[in-house]
N, C-alpha and C positions, 0 to 999 in steps of 0.2 A: 208795410211788409205783411205778407200773408203767412198766418201761422200754420205750420204743417198738420197734416191730419194725424191725430194720434190713435193708437190702438190700447184698448184696455181688456184686461190686464196687459201687461208688457209681453208676457210670454204665455203660452197656452198651458204649459205644465205647472202643477202646483210647487210650492217650497220655496219661493222668491221671498227674502225677508229683509228688513233693516237696510234699505238701500242709500247708498252715498255715490255722488257723482263726482268725476273728475273730468273737467273739459281739457282736452289736451290735443294740440295738432288738428283743430277742427273736429275732432271726434270726442263723443260722450262715452267714458269708460263708466260702467256701473259696477260697484262692488256690493255684494248682498251675501247674507247668510243663506243657508241652505236646509230647510226644514224636511226630515223624513220621517218624523215620529207620528205616522197615520195611525188613528185610533188611541193615542198615547197623550193623556193630559199633562204633558210636560215638553220642554224644549229639546229636541234630539237633532243636534246641527254638527255634523261630521266635518265640515270644511266651509270656506267661503268661495264664492265663484265670481267670476269677472266676465261681464258682457260689454259688448262694444256696440255703437250705433252711430250712424252719421246721418239720420233723418228721424230719430225718436219714435220710429215705427217699427222697424225692423231690428231685433236685437240678437246678436250672435254670441254664443259662449265661446270666449277666447281664451279662458284659463281658470285656474282654481289655486287655492292656497291650502295646503294641508297643514293641520297642527303639527305634523311629525317635522316639519322645517322649523319649528320654534320650540321654545321651553315647555309648551303644553304636552309635547309627545305625541307618538302614533296612537291612533285609536281613540282620541279625545272627542267627546260629542258636546263639548261646551263652547263652540264657536259662535259667540254672540256678537253683537254689533260693534262695528269699527268705522274707520274713516281714512281717507286718502288723500295725499297732497303731493304735487311735484316741487322739488327743491333743488336748484343748481343741477338740473339734469337727472336727479334721482328720484325715485318714487318711495314714499314712506306710507306704510300701512300701519296704522294705530288700531289695535285689535283687543277684544275682551276674550279673557279666559273664564267664560260663564260671568259670575258676579264676583270673581275672587280677586282679579287682577288685570292690569293693562300692560300690554308689550308693543313693541315696535319692529316690523321687518322692512327690509329695504330690497329695492330692484332698481336695476337699469333700464327696465322696460315696464309700461304700465300692465302688460299681461303677464309679467313674471319672467323668470322664477324669482320668488321671494326668500330671502334667508333673515334669520333673527339678527338684529343689530346689536343685542346686549347679551342674549342667552340667558336673560332674566327679566323679571317684571319692571316696568318704568314707575307703575304707581299701583297702590293698594286699593282698587276701586274697579269700575267697568263702564261701558259704553262712552268711549272718547269721541270728542269731536275735535278736529285740527282746523284752525283758522288762521289765514294770513291777512293782517289788517293793510290799510292803505298806505302806511309807512314801511310796508314790507315786514314787519315784526310778527313773528309765528306764535300762536298760542295753542294749549291744549284745554279744552273744558271737558268735564267728565262728572259722573255721579248720578245719584237719584235723591230726590227731596231737595237738599242744598247742593247745588252744582258748584264745582270747583272751577278754578281757572289759574294757570301759570304760564307765564312766557317761557318759551323754549329757546335753548341755545343754538347758535348756528348750526350745530353738529344734528339738530333735530332728535336727538336721542337722550337729552337731559334737561331738567329745568334750570331756568336761569334766575329764578326767585322762588321764595316759599309760596306753595298754593295759597290762594285766598278764596273765602266764599263769595259767591256772586250775590250781591244784594238784589233781591227780587220781591216787588209787591204783588203778589198773586191775586190779590184782591178777594180771595175765597173761592176762585175758579180755576185759575191756572193749576194743572194737575201736578201733585208730588210724584212725579214718575220719571224713569230713567230715559235715555236716548234722546238728549237735547240736539239741537242743530243751531249754528249761529251763522248769520251772514249780515253784510253789509250793504245798504242801498240809499244813495242820496246822503251820505254823511251820517246815517243812523244805524244802529245796531239792532238787529232783530233776533232774539233768543226764542227759541220754538220748542215745544214738545207736542207730539201728535199735531193737530190742527191749531192749537193755542199757540199764542205769541206774545211777546212782550218787547217794549222799545226802550232804547237808551240811547244818550248822547255819548256815553263813554263805553269802551270794551268791558270794564269792570263794573258797570252799573252805576247807580240804581236802574233797574228795568221796572216799568210799569206794564201791567198786563194790558193788553190793547184789543183783544178780541179773537176770533177764530177765523181760520180762512173759508171755511164752510161747514155745512152740516150734511150727515148722511155720509155713507162709506167710511164709517168709523173715525171721521175727522174730528167729531165732537166727543170722542171717547180717549181714554189715556193710551191707546194701542197703536195708533197709526204713525209708527215711527218712520221717519223719513228725512228729506234733505231738500233744500232749495238751492237752485242754480241758474246761471244764465248762459244761453247758448244762442250764438248769432243774433245777439241784440234782443232776444226775449227771455224773460224769466220764466221759470217753471218750478213745480212741486212734485216731487216723487214720494210716494209713501207705501206703507204695506197695511193689509188689513187681513185678518183672519177669515178664513173660509166657514168654520165653525168652532167657536172657542169653547163650546159646551162638550165638544167631543176630543179636540186635540188643539196642536199650536201651529198648525200648517197655514201658510199665508201665501197671498199673491202681492205684486207691485202694481200700483196704479200711479197715472202721471196726468197732469193738468196743467194748463198755462196758468200763470201768476200775474194779477193785475194790482198795481198800486195806485191807491187813490190820492187826491190832492192834499188830504189830511195825513198821509203817511200810512193809514191803514192799508191792508192788503187782503186780497180774496182770489180763490181759486176760479177759475172758468170750468165749471163741472159739464159744461155742454158736450164735453167729448167722452162721457161716461153714459152707459146706458140708463135710460128712464126706467128704473125698477124700483120696487119698494125700498130697496137698500139705499138707494140715491136719496130718498126722502127721511131716511133714519129710521125706517120701520123694521129693520131686521138687525 
């Protein structure tokens, strides 16, 4: 199989952040936050944006999700990280109201429109990841420092068990940061934060820190929030990086093919990114 030629950043304009990918109908749907706080040392995010691509090179803005359509309300600029899943022909968008709460919206199409499924928060935390296990069981994972996990009911809008803390051996390296991602490969669970990841034989853990997918491009910082996904038989990693965190919180999204080694470790193929000082972790 020939890997597609990738373009980085994904789009030319700034402000694409916290990416999560839904592969549906042989199309990649990319859900992101949208940074507009240029020159402001804080996150100013007035909506979420939905892009689509059938080649991972050209991304088309196909929709947006306004906080006016959920309990957050019109004019809210706390549209932090979220995640998307398709279930029984409907699309569930789990989102953050800044670091205050998690909600869930639903649509009949990946590009929306989305409506609030509860009109109230689902959880008192932020930065959710939704994960469907190999036995078709859905879970939600969220939080910062100590991640929480809970099985979801078939409705996808309520928990089917009390949340529990994921047991994670950070080995003093895995960052205590928000925006986790969870995926399954070859029977093993990969829990990641930025470019750091840990592996377990159970969705609940315990997870053992196993390494980073690469260096440079903020992968070896706590800030490269992103996602792992499979498309047409190849795995990929998509993440965001700050343009200049000393000035503001405006970000771009980057993408790289992902390789799994025989021992279960994984690494990004960063040859698709420009060979700049940032590629070597110098910026």
